[in-house]
C-alpha positions in Angstrom: 14.9 12.6 26.8 17.2 15.2 25.1 17.0 18.5 25.6 17.1 20.9 22.4 17.0 24.9 22.4 16.4 25.5 26.7 12.6 24.3 25.8 12.1 21.6 23.1 12.6 17.7 24.2 13.0 15.1 21.3 13.6 12.0 22.3 16.3 9.9 21.8 14.2 7.0 20.6 10.7 5.5 20.7 9.4 2.5 21.9 7.6 0.4 19.6 4.5 -2.2 20.7 3.5 -5.6 19.3 0.0 -6.9 20.3 -1.6 -6.0 23.5 -1.9 -8.8 26.0 0.0 -10.8 23.5 3.6 -10.1 24.7 4.4 -13.4 25.6 3.8 -15.1 22.6 5.4 -12.9 20.2 7.9 -15.0 19.1 4.9 -17.3 17.9 3.3 -14.6 16.2 6.4 -13.4 14.2 6.3 -17.0 12.3 3.1 -15.9 10.1 4.3 -12.3 10.0 7.7 -13.8 8.4 5.4 -16.1 6.0 3.3 -13.2 5.1 6.9 -10.6 4.1 8.3 -13.8 1.9 4.6 -14.1 0.3 4.6 -10.1 0.1 7.9 -9.8 -1.4 8.7 -13.2 -3.5 4.7 -12.8 -4.7 5.0 -9.4 -6.0 9.1 -9.8 -7.3 7.3 -13.0 -9.5 4.6 -10.6 -10.9 7.8 -8.0 -11.8 9.5 -11.0 -13.3 6.6 -12.6 -15.3 5.4 -9.0 -16.8 9.3 -7.7 -17.8 9.9 -11.3 -19.2 6.8 -12.0 -21.1 6.2 -10.0 -24.4 2.2 -10.3 -24.5 2.2 -8.4 -21.0 4.0 -5.2 -22.2 0.6 -3.7 -22.4 -0.9 -0.7 -19.8 -2.6 -3.1 -17.6 0.3 -4.9 -16.9 2.8 -2.4 -16.7 0.2 -0.7 -13.8 0.5 -3.9 -12.4 4.3 -4.1 -11.8 4.1 -0.4 -10.7 1.5 -1.6 -7.9 3.7 -4.7 -7.2 6.9 -2.6 -7.0 5.2 0.0 -4.4 3.7 -3.0 -2.4 7.3 -4.2 -1.9 8.3 -0.6 -0.9 5.5 -0.9 1.6 6.9 -4.4 3.0 10.2 -3.3 3.0 9.4 -0.1 5.3 8.0 -2.0 8.1 10.0 -5.3 8.2 12.8 -3.9 10.0 11.0 -2.9 13.1 8.3 -5.4 13.0 10.6 -8.3 13.1 12.7 -6.5 15.7 9.6 -6.1 17.9 8.1 -9.6 17.1 11.3 -11.8 16.5 14.0 -9.9 18.5 12.1 -8.3 21.3 13.9 -5.1 20.5 10.9 -2.2 20.7 13.7 0.8 20.5 13.5 2.6 17.3 15.7 6.0 16.9 13.8 9.1 16.7 14.8 10.2 13.2 14.8 6.6 12.1 11.0 6.8 13.0 10.5 9.7 11.3 11.9 8.4 8.0 10.1 5.0 8.5 6.6 7.2 8.9 7.7 9.0 5.9 8.1 5.9 3.5 5.2 4.2 5.1 2.7 7.1 3.9 4.7 7.8 0.7 4.2 4.3 -0.5 0.6 4.1 0.9 -0.2 7.6 -1.2 1.5 6.0 -4.1 -0.6 2.7 -4.1 -3.6 5.1 -4.2 -2.3 7.2 -7.4 -1.7 3.4 -9.1 -5.0 2.3 -8.5 -6.8 5.3 -9.8 -4.4 5.0 -12.9 -5.5 1.1 -13.0 -9.2 2.3 -12.9 -8.7 4.6 -15.6 -6.9 1.9 -17.6 -10.0 -0.1 -17.3 -12.3 2.7 -18.5 -10.4 3.4 -21.5 -10.2 -0.3 -22.3 -13.9 -0.7 -22.0 -15.0 2.7 -23.5 -12.6 2.8 -25.8 -11.0 -0.6 -27.0 -9.9 0.1 -30.4 -8.0 3.2 -29.1 -6.8 1.7 -25.9 -2.9 1.6 -27.0 -3.0 5.0 -28.6 -4.6 6.4 -25.2 -2.2 5.0 -22.9 1.2 5.0 -24.8 4.1 3.9 -22.9 5.1 7.7 -22.1 2.2 8.5 -20.6 1.8 5.2 -18.4 5.6 6.4 -17.2 4.3 9.8 -16.5 1.2 8.5 -14.5 3.8 6.8 -12.5 6.4 9.8 -11.8 3.4 12.3 -11.3 2.3 9.2 -8.3 5.9 9.3 -7.0 6.0 13.0 -6.8 3.0 13.6 -5.2 3.5 11.1 -2.7 7.0 12.6 -1.9 5.7 16.2 -2.0 2.8 15.5 0.1 4.3 13.5 2.7 7.6 15.5 3.1 5.9 18.1 5.5 5.2 15.1 8.1 8.3 14.4 9.3 9.4 18.1 9.2 6.0 19.4 11.5 6.6 16.7 14.0 10.7 17.7 14.5 9.1 21.1 15.4 6.9 19.6 18.7 8.3 19.2 22.0 7.8 15.5 23.2 7.4 15.3 27.1 4.7 12.5 27.3 5.3 9.0 26.7 7.7 7.3 24.5 5.9 4.4 23.7 4.1 4.1 20.2 0.8 1.9 19.6 2.0 0.0 17.0 5.5 -2.2 16.0 5.9 0.4 13.1 5.9 4.5 12.8 3.2 5.6 12.1 1.8 9.8 11.8 -1.5 9.8 14.1 0.4 7.8 16.7 3.7 9.4 16.5 1.6 13.0 16.5 -0.3 12.2 19.9 2.6 11.9 22.0 3.5 15.4 21.5 3.3 18.0 24.6 2.8 20.9 22.4 0.1 21.9 20.3 -0.7 19.8 17.1 -3.6 21.5 15.4 -1.5 22.3 12.6 -0.8 18.6 12.2 -3.8 17.6 12.4 -5.4 19.9 9.9 -2.7 19.0 7.4 -2.9 15.3 8.0 -6.7 15.5 7.4 -6.0 17.4 4.3 -3.8 14.7 3.2 -6.2 12.2 3.5 -8.7 14.4 1.5 -6.2 15.8 -1.3 -4.7 12.3 -2.0 -7.0 9.4 -0.9 -10.2 11.3 -1.0 -10.0 12.6 -4.2 -8.3 9.1 -5.8 -10.9 7.1 -4.1 -13.6 9.6 -5.5 -12.2 9.1 -9.1 -11.9 5.5 -8.8 -15.8 5.4 -8.2 -16.7 8.0 -10.8 -14.6 5.6 -13.4 -16.7 2.6 -12.7 -19.7 4.4 -12.9 -19.0 5.1 -16.4 -17.5 1.8 -16.7 -20.9 0.3 -15.9 -22.7 2.9 -18.0 -20.8 1.6 -20.9 -21.1 -2.1 -19.7 -24.9 -2.1 -19.4 -25.0 -0.4 -23.3 -23.5 -3.8 -24.5 -25.9 -5.9 -26.2 -25.1 -9.4 -25.6 -24.9 -10.6 -22.2 -21.7 -12.7 -22.9 -20.0 -9.4 -24.1 -21.0 -7.3 -20.6 -19.9 -10.6 -18.2 -16.4 -10.5 -20.3 -16.3 -6.6 -20.0 -16.9 -6.8 -16.0 -14.6 -9.9 -15.8 -11.8 -7.9 -16.7 -12.3 -5.1 -13.4 -12.7 -7.9 -10.9 -8.7 -8.0 -10.0 -8.6 -4.4 -9.7 -12.0 -4.1 -7.8 -10.8 -6.5 -5.2 -7.3 -4.9 -5.2 -9.3 -1.5 -4.5 -11.7 -3.1 -1.8 -8.4 -4.3 0.0 -7.0 -1.2 0.0 -9.2 1.2 1.1 -11.5 -0.4 3.3 -8.5 -0.9 6.5 -7.3 2.6 5.1 -10.8 4.1 5.8 -11.5 2.0 8.9 -8.2 3.0 10.3 -8.6 6.6 9.4 -11.9 6.9 11.2 -10.3 4.8 14.4 -7.5 7.5 14.7 -9.9 10.4 14.7 -13.1 9.4 15.9 -12.7 6.5 17.9 -12.6 6.5 21.3 -10.9 3.1 23.2 -9.4 2.4 26.2 -7.6 -0.4 24.3 -5.3 0.3 21.3 -5.9 -3.0 20.3 -8.6 -1.7 17.4 -5.9 0.6 16.1 -3.3 -2.4 16.0 -5.4 -4.6 14.7 -6.5 -2.2 11.7 -3.5 -0.9 10.7 -1.5 -4.5 10.5 -4.4 -5.4 8.2 -3.6 -2.5 5.8 0.0 -2.5 6.0 0.8 -6.3 6.1 -2.6 -8.3 4.1 -2.3 -5.7 1.1 1.0 -6.5 -0.1 0.3 -10.1 0.5 -3.4 -10.2 -1.0 -2.6 -7.9 -4.2 -0.4 -10.6 -6.1 -2.4 -13.8 -4.8 -5.7 -11.7 -6.1 -4.1 -11.0 -9.5 -2.2 -14.5 -9.7 -5.8 -16.3 -9.3 -8.1 -13.7 -11.4 -6.5 -13.0 -14.4 -5.9 -15.8 -16.9 -3.0 -14.1 -18.4 -0.9 -14.4 -15.4 -2.1 -17.4 -14.4 -1.3 -19.3 -17.8 2.3 -17.8 -17.4 2.5 -19.3 -13.9 1.5 -22.5 -15.0 4.0 -22.4 -17.7 6.7 -21.5 -15.6 6.1 -24.1 -13.2 5.7 -26.7 -15.6 9.1 -25.8 -17.4 10.6 -26.2 -13.8 9.4 -29.5 -13.1 10.7 -30.6 -16.6 14.2 -29.6 -15.4 14.2 -26.6 -17.9 15.5 -23.1 -17.2 12.5 -21.6 -16.3 12.6 -19.0 -19.0 9.1 -17.4 -19.2 8.3 -17.2 -23.1 5.5 -15.7 -24.7 2.1 -17.6 -25.3 
């Protein structure tokens, strides 16, 4: 440990952990993890490429989808180095300031994704409630403004986390419960008062994820009210079908996030396995499943993917064209 200012200890490094009890097979676990990272990065890159190259997809819904794909790539890139170090190279060490930086990016991208999911819910509400005014309400400048707001909110809310942690003395264990740096996990290693950190962390959850989830539920309540007012059954089903991909994505993101928050703040477990399992589901599966959901459930994305692969098989250059 390194001594600062005579009284404050800060570790030179932390030791990350894999899956408790399965240390002997970490090298084998690294194989599916590596596959998941490839799927997450490649899948989201394909989504970005398709939306950029296809003029018919230059609409608000798909621009928000591009933002979601970019955020998922950022989240995957934030955890990739340490996860592979732990499972593939058996190197659990991470330097103290690198740990704080990784923690900041993980939480920032999580906050950004929550804000983008809220923007996508608003997009679906406008598309169903006022389809004739859809492109007038969601102009490109407003969409860019909403994207920038998501980034600025994430950075502003999460920047105090590493600053607050840096003020704490660390004289307990240096072993973390995850293969990446997570704020509640790092915070529990401090031997000083963490009251401010706990209060701020709770305020973050309520002011970002809490408010976002409430407005997402409110958006869908208004969407449901609008859909029930549509006369034909076919029209109601068609309107609801446009929301399926987003609803699945919301569940994929929020269910493990809520479970993880409850486990860290309420759950009392002798084994760290529940914490590790839920955090891995949240950070690994979300970037993997989002592009798969949109590829399978969105007809326009499916059509371009089919056209792209068909062109590849026929020996073309793979150029994505309008349809």
